[in-house]
C-alpha positions as CSV (number, residue, x, y, z in Angstrom):
1,X,109.8,136.6,77.0
2,X,108.0,134.2,74.2
3,X,104.2,135.1,73.3
4,X,102.9,132.1,74.7
5,X,104.7,132.6,78.3
6,X,103.1,136.2,78.1
7,X,99.6,134.8,77.5
8,X,100.3,132.0,80.5
9,X,101.3,134.8,82.9
10,X,98.4,137.0,82.1
11,X,96.2,133.8,82.3
12,X,97.5,133.6,86.0
13,X,96.3,137.5,86.7
14,X,93.2,137.1,85.3
15,X,92.6,133.8,87.6
16,X,93.7,136.0,90.2
17,X,91.2,138.5,89.7
18,X,88.3,136.4,88.8
19,X,88.6,134.7,92.0
20,X,89.1,138.0,94.0
21,X,92.8,137.1,94.9
22,X,94.8,140.2,95.5
23,X,97.6,141.6,92.8
24,X,101.3,141.4,93.5
25,X,104.2,144.0,93.0
26,X,105.1,141.8,90.3
27,X,101.7,141.1,88.5
28,X,101.4,144.9,88.0
29,X,104.8,146.0,86.6
30,X,104.1,143.1,84.2
31,X,100.5,144.6,83.5
32,X,102.5,147.7,82.2
33,X,104.5,145.8,79.7
34,X,103.5,146.9,75.8
35,X,103.5,143.4,75.0
36,X,100.4,142.6,77.1
37,X,97.6,143.6,74.7
38,X,95.8,146.8,76.4
39,X,92.3,145.5,75.6
40,X,92.8,142.5,77.6
41,X,94.3,144.6,80.4
42,X,91.0,146.8,80.1
43,X,88.6,144.0,80.1
44,X,90.1,142.3,82.9
45,X,89.6,146.0,84.7
46,X,85.7,146.4,83.8
47,X,85.2,142.8,85.4
48,X,86.4,144.5,88.7
49,X,85.0,147.8,87.7
50,X,81.5,146.6,87.1
51,X,81.7,143.9,90.2
52,X,81.7,146.6,92.5
53,X,79.8,149.3,91.0
54,X,77.9,147.9,88.3
55,X,77.0,149.7,85.2
56,X,76.6,153.3,86.8
57,X,78.8,156.2,85.7
58,X,79.2,158.8,88.8
59,X,79.2,162.6,88.4
60,X,79.0,165.6,90.5
61,X,78.3,169.4,90.2
62,X,81.3,171.1,91.7
63,X,83.1,174.4,91.7
64,X,87.1,174.8,92.4
65,X,88.7,177.6,94.5
66,X,92.3,178.4,94.3
67,X,92.4,181.1,97.2
68,X,96.4,181.8,96.0
69,X,99.0,181.1,93.5
70,X,101.6,182.4,95.6
71,X,103.9,179.0,97.1
72,X,106.8,178.7,99.0
73,X,107.8,175.5,97.2
74,X,109.0,175.3,93.6
75,X,107.8,171.9,92.4
76,X,109.4,171.2,88.8
77,X,106.2,169.8,87.8
78,X,104.0,172.8,89.1
79,X,103.0,175.5,86.3
80,X,100.4,176.9,88.4
81,X,102.6,178.4,91.4
82,X,103.9,182.2,91.4
83,X,106.4,184.2,93.5
84,X,105.3,187.1,95.8
85,X,105.8,189.9,93.8
86,X,105.2,187.8,90.1
87,X,102.6,189.8,88.3
88,X,100.6,186.6,87.8
89,X,100.7,186.1,91.9
90,X,97.3,186.9,93.6
91,X,95.8,186.0,96.9
92,X,91.6,186.1,97.0
93,X,90.0,188.5,99.3
94,X,86.9,187.5,101.5
95,X,84.7,189.2,99.0
96,X,86.4,187.4,96.3
97,X,85.7,183.9,97.8
98,X,81.8,184.5,99.2
99,X,81.2,185.6,95.6
100,X,82.7,182.2,94.4
101,X,80.1,180.4,96.8
102,X,77.3,182.5,95.4
103,X,78.2,181.7,92.2
104,X,78.4,178.1,93.0
105,X,75.1,177.9,94.7
106,X,73.3,179.4,92.2
107,X,74.5,176.9,89.8
108,X,73.5,174.0,92.0
109,X,76.9,173.0,93.3
110,X,77.1,170.7,95.8
111,X,81.2,170.4,96.3
112,X,83.6,173.3,96.5
113,X,87.2,171.7,96.1
114,X,89.9,174.3,97.6
115,X,93.4,173.8,97.3
116,X,96.2,176.4,96.5
117,X,99.7,177.8,97.2
118,X,101.7,177.6,100.5
119,X,101.7,181.8,100.9
120,X,104.1,182.7,103.4
121,X,102.7,185.7,104.4
122,X,99.3,184.5,105.5
123,X,99.1,183.1,108.5
124,X,97.4,180.0,109.4
125,X,94.1,181.9,110.4
126,X,93.8,182.9,106.9
127,X,93.2,179.7,105.6
128,X,91.0,178.3,108.4
129,X,89.0,181.2,107.9
130,X,88.1,180.6,104.2
131,X,86.5,177.4,105.4
132,X,84.9,179.5,108.3
133,X,83.7,182.0,106.0
134,X,82.0,179.5,103.3
135,X,80.7,177.1,105.7
136,X,78.7,179.8,107.6
137,X,77.7,181.6,104.0
138,X,76.7,178.4,102.4
139,X,76.3,175.8,104.9
140,X,74.9,173.1,102.6
141,X,77.9,173.3,100.0
142,X,80.5,170.9,101.3
143,X,83.9,171.5,101.5
144,X,86.8,169.2,100.4
145,X,89.8,171.3,101.1
146,X,93.5,171.3,101.8
147,X,95.9,168.6,100.2
148,X,98.4,166.7,102.9
149,X,101.0,169.0,101.4
150,X,98.8,172.2,102.9
151,X,98.1,170.5,106.1
152,X,101.7,169.8,106.9
153,X,102.4,173.4,106.4
154,X,99.6,174.4,108.3
155,X,101.3,172.2,111.0
156,X,104.8,173.8,110.7
157,X,102.9,177.3,111.0
158,X,100.9,176.5,114.0
159,X,103.7,174.2,115.6
160,X,100.5,172.0,116.5
161,X,100.0,168.3,115.8
162,X,98.0,166.6,112.5
163,X,95.1,165.6,114.5
164,X,94.9,169.4,116.1
165,X,95.2,171.1,112.9
166,X,92.7,168.5,111.1
167,X,90.1,168.7,114.0
168,X,90.3,172.5,113.8
169,X,89.5,172.5,110.4
170,X,86.7,170.5,110.4
171,X,85.3,172.6,113.4
172,X,85.7,175.6,111.1
173,X,83.5,173.2,108.3
174,X,86.0,171.3,106.7
175,X,83.9,168.1,104.9
176,X,86.6,166.3,103.4
177,X,90.2,166.0,102.0
178,X,91.5,166.0,97.9
179,X,93.9,163.6,97.6
180,X,96.7,166.1,95.8
181,X,100.1,166.3,96.4
182,X,100.9,162.3,96.5
183,X,102.7,162.6,93.1
184,X,104.7,159.4,93.7
185,X,105.9,158.4,96.8
186,X,108.9,156.5,95.9
187,X,112.2,158.7,97.0
188,X,114.0,157.9,93.9
189,X,111.3,159.9,92.1
190,X,109.9,162.4,94.7
191,X,113.0,163.8,95.4
192,X,113.6,164.8,91.5
193,X,109.9,166.3,91.9
194,X,109.5,168.2,95.3
195,X,112.1,167.3,97.2
196,X,111.4,169.8,100.2
197,X,107.6,169.4,100.5
198,X,105.4,167.0,102.7
199,X,107.3,163.3,102.3
200,X,105.9,160.4,101.5
201,X,105.7,159.3,105.3
202,X,104.0,162.9,106.2
203,X,101.4,162.2,103.5
204,X,100.4,159.1,104.7
205,X,100.0,159.8,108.1
206,X,98.2,162.7,107.4
207,X,95.4,161.2,105.8
208,X,95.6,158.2,108.2
209,X,94.9,160.6,110.9
210,X,92.2,162.0,108.7
211,X,90.6,158.9,108.5
212,X,90.7,158.3,112.0
213,X,88.9,161.4,113.2
214,X,86.3,160.7,110.7
215,X,87.3,162.7,107.8
216,X,86.8,160.8,104.5
217,X,89.8,161.3,102.0
218,X,90.7,161.2,98.0
219,X,94.2,159.8,96.6
220,X,95.8,160.1,93.8
221,X,98.9,159.2,91.6
222,X,100.9,161.5,89.3
223,X,102.4,159.3,86.5
224,X,103.8,160.2,82.5
225,X,107.0,162.5,83.7
226,X,110.4,160.6,85.5
227,X,109.0,157.7,86.9
228,X,108.7,154.0,85.9
229,X,106.2,151.4,85.8
230,X,108.0,150.1,89.2
231,X,107.3,153.5,90.9
232,X,103.5,153.7,89.7
233,X,103.1,150.0,91.3
234,X,104.8,150.8,94.4
235,X,102.7,154.0,94.7
236,X,99.6,152.1,94.8
237,X,100.4,149.2,96.9
238,X,101.1,151.7,99.8
239,X,97.9,153.3,99.2
240,X,96.2,149.8,99.1
241,X,98.2,149.2,102.7
242,X,96.8,152.3,104.2
243,X,93.5,151.6,103.4
244,X,93.6,148.1,104.6
245,X,94.3,150.0,107.9
246,X,91.7,152.6,107.7
247,X,89.0,152.0,104.9
248,X,89.2,155.8,104.5
249,X,89.9,156.4,100.8
250,X,86.6,156.9,99.1
251,X,88.2,157.3,95.4
252,X,91.0,157.0,93.7
253,X,92.2,159.5,90.8
254,X,95.3,158.7,88.5
255,X,96.6,162.2,87.2
256,X,98.4,162.4,83.9
257,X,101.0,164.8,83.8
258,X,100.9,167.8,81.9
259,X,104.5,169.2,81.3
260,X,103.8,172.4,79.4
261,X,105.0,175.7,81.8
262,X,106.8,173.6,83.7
263,X,110.4,172.5,84.7
264,X,109.7,169.1,83.2
265,X,108.6,170.7,79.9
266,X,111.1,168.7,77.5
267,X,108.6,165.6,78.7
268,X,106.4,164.5,76.2
269,X,102.8,164.0,78.2
270,X,101.6,160.8,78.3
271,X,99.7,158.9,75.4
272,X,95.9,157.6,75.4
273,X,96.7,154.7,75.7
274,X,99.3,155.0,78.8
275,X,96.3,156.8,80.2
276,X,93.8,153.9,80.0
277,X,96.5,151.2,80.8
278,X,97.2,153.3,84.1
279,X,93.6,153.4,84.9
280,X,93.0,149.7,84.5
281,X,96.0,148.9,86.3
282,X,94.9,151.2,89.0
283,X,91.5,149.7,89.3
284,X,93.2,146.1,89.5
285,X,95.7,146.8,92.3
286,X,93.2,149.0,94.1
287,X,90.8,146.0,95.1
288,X,90.1,147.8,98.1
289,X,89.1,151.6,97.0
290,X,85.6,151.4,95.8
291,X,86.0,154.1,93.0
292,X,88.2,154.8,90.4
293,X,87.9,158.7,89.1
294,X,88.6,159.7,85.2
295,X,89.5,163.2,85.7
296,X,88.3,164.4,82.4
297,X,90.2,168.2,83.0
298,X,93.6,166.0,82.9
299,X,92.7,163.0,80.2
300,X,90.5,164.9,77.8
301,X,86.7,164.1,77.2
302,X,87.1,161.2,75.0
303,X,89.8,159.4,76.9
304,X,87.8,160.0,80.3
305,X,85.0,158.5,78.7
306,X,86.6,155.5,77.1
307,X,88.1,154.8,80.5
308,X,84.6,154.3,81.6
309,X,85.2,150.9,80.0
310,X,89.0,150.4,81.4
311,X,87.8,150.5,85.2
312,X,86.9,154.1,85.9
313,X,83.1,154.6,87.5
314,X,83.6,158.5,87.7
315,X,83.9,161.2,85.7
316,X,84.2,164.1,88.1
317,X,82.0,166.8,87.7
318,X,81.2,170.6,86.1
319,X,84.3,171.7,87.2
320,X,84.2,175.5,87.6
321,X,86.8,177.8,87.4
322,X,89.9,175.0,87.4
323,X,93.2,176.8,87.0
324,X,96.1,174.4,88.1
325,X,95.9,171.8,85.3
326,X,94.6,174.5,82.9
327,X,98.1,176.6,83.3
328,X,99.7,173.6,82.5
329,X,98.7,173.4,79.4
330,X,95.0,171.3,79.5
331,X,93.1,172.5,76.5
332,X,89.7,170.8,78.2
333,X,86.7,173.3,78.7
334,X,87.0,175.1,81.9
335,X,83.1,174.1,82.8
336,X,80.8,171.2,81.4
337,X,77.1,171.7,81.7
338,X,75.2,168.8,83.6
339,X,73.3,167.5,80.3
340,X,76.9,167.5,79.0
341,X,78.4,165.2,81.1
342,X,74.9,163.2,81.5
343,X,75.6,163.0,77.8
344,X,79.2,161.7,77.6
345,X,78.5,158.9,80.3
346,X,75.3,157.6,78.6
347,X,77.3,157.8,75.2
348,X,79.9,155.5,76.8
349,X,77.0,153.2,77.8
350,X,76.8,153.6,81.4
351,X,73.7,155.0,83.5
352,X,74.8,158.4,85.0
353,X,74.2,159.0,88.5
354,X,74.7,162.3,90.6
355,X,76.7,161.5,93.8
356,X,77.6,164.1,96.4
357,X,81.4,164.2,97.8
358,X,81.1,161.4,100.1
359,X,79.4,159.3,97.2
360,X,75.4,159.5,98.3
361,X,72.9,159.4,96.0
362,X,71.7,163.6,95.2
363,X,68.0,163.9,94.8
364,X,67.2,167.6,93.3
365,X,63.7,169.5,93.3
366,X,62.3,168.8,89.4
367,X,61.2,172.7,89.3
368,X,64.4,174.2,91.0
369,X,68.0,173.0,90.1
370,X,69.7,174.6,92.5
371,X,67.7,172.9,95.5
372,X,68.9,169.5,96.5
373,X,69.5,167.1,99.2
374,X,71.9,164.2,100.0
375,X,70.1,160.8,100.2
376,X,71.4,157.0,101.2
377,X,75.0,156.2,99.8
378,X,75.5,155.1,96.3
379,X,75.2,151.0,96.1
380,X,75.1,148.7,92.7
């Protein structure tokens, strides 16, 4: 395509964005063309970002809990999983889980992000018990737990419906769901990555059911492996269509693939330029999702900072005890201080604002950082 044609095509897309008209599949694929200047795509995404979220950069104070790495599935992209008899395999005890909750409370965490392997020797009651134990012992901490893949496994274990499992977990103390397990929805790609685990239909149906019973959820996309631009845009449109129906997604997180220690370690991980282009395109395509998160653990601190000008309005949190992406070669720190997070956001020219898991303002006591309350929903 001649340069003049590229410019004319981009102007069409810019006109759509400026008039708040929805972008099409072809629009999204075009924006992935390397001949389209990344800076211009970023500027367009920043227009949407500031329209939706002003100059704010959100963060939270959170910790991760991965109760087990033993897993029945053997996804090609995963470096975290372990076989039952593998020396690195583990399953946490109740005492270890309570200790993690105590540590989170003492460090002022508002959220615990709980995901792990599908341990075929652990019954559904073990997984439910983790939520119930933490909720009873530390009721103020929001428990964001279990991907759709795990909920699908619990359906298999209990022989109950999606709604029954989700409601039972909610009764135990589940506060919301993370967005993991989405990977890439298109079967051409999904079958290469994780052919045996919850398929696209199941993932979408589980999140729809969660939204219907009042649970907010996140959504994700794993990019930079065997997929192409078409598969990424198809994925974003499927998320957008579900959001049209339910409105239950609160944030989208594009996840950069880390190949080290996986069965796809021959693939080079995405460049920072691809990370920023994907962030920007995600902001442009997902016109009905309020927040876009630059997950610094996967992107690296510098790229996550830059992403705050490429469509992202959230940098995630302090992220204590993250294992899954560090096992896959992430070289980022395992925890950032609150002052460091605020400094990164301010350095990027944004106003740092602490939020809780469901995007309410967090208010902390001036003389005791560990004491906090959630206030009104965040707004521009």
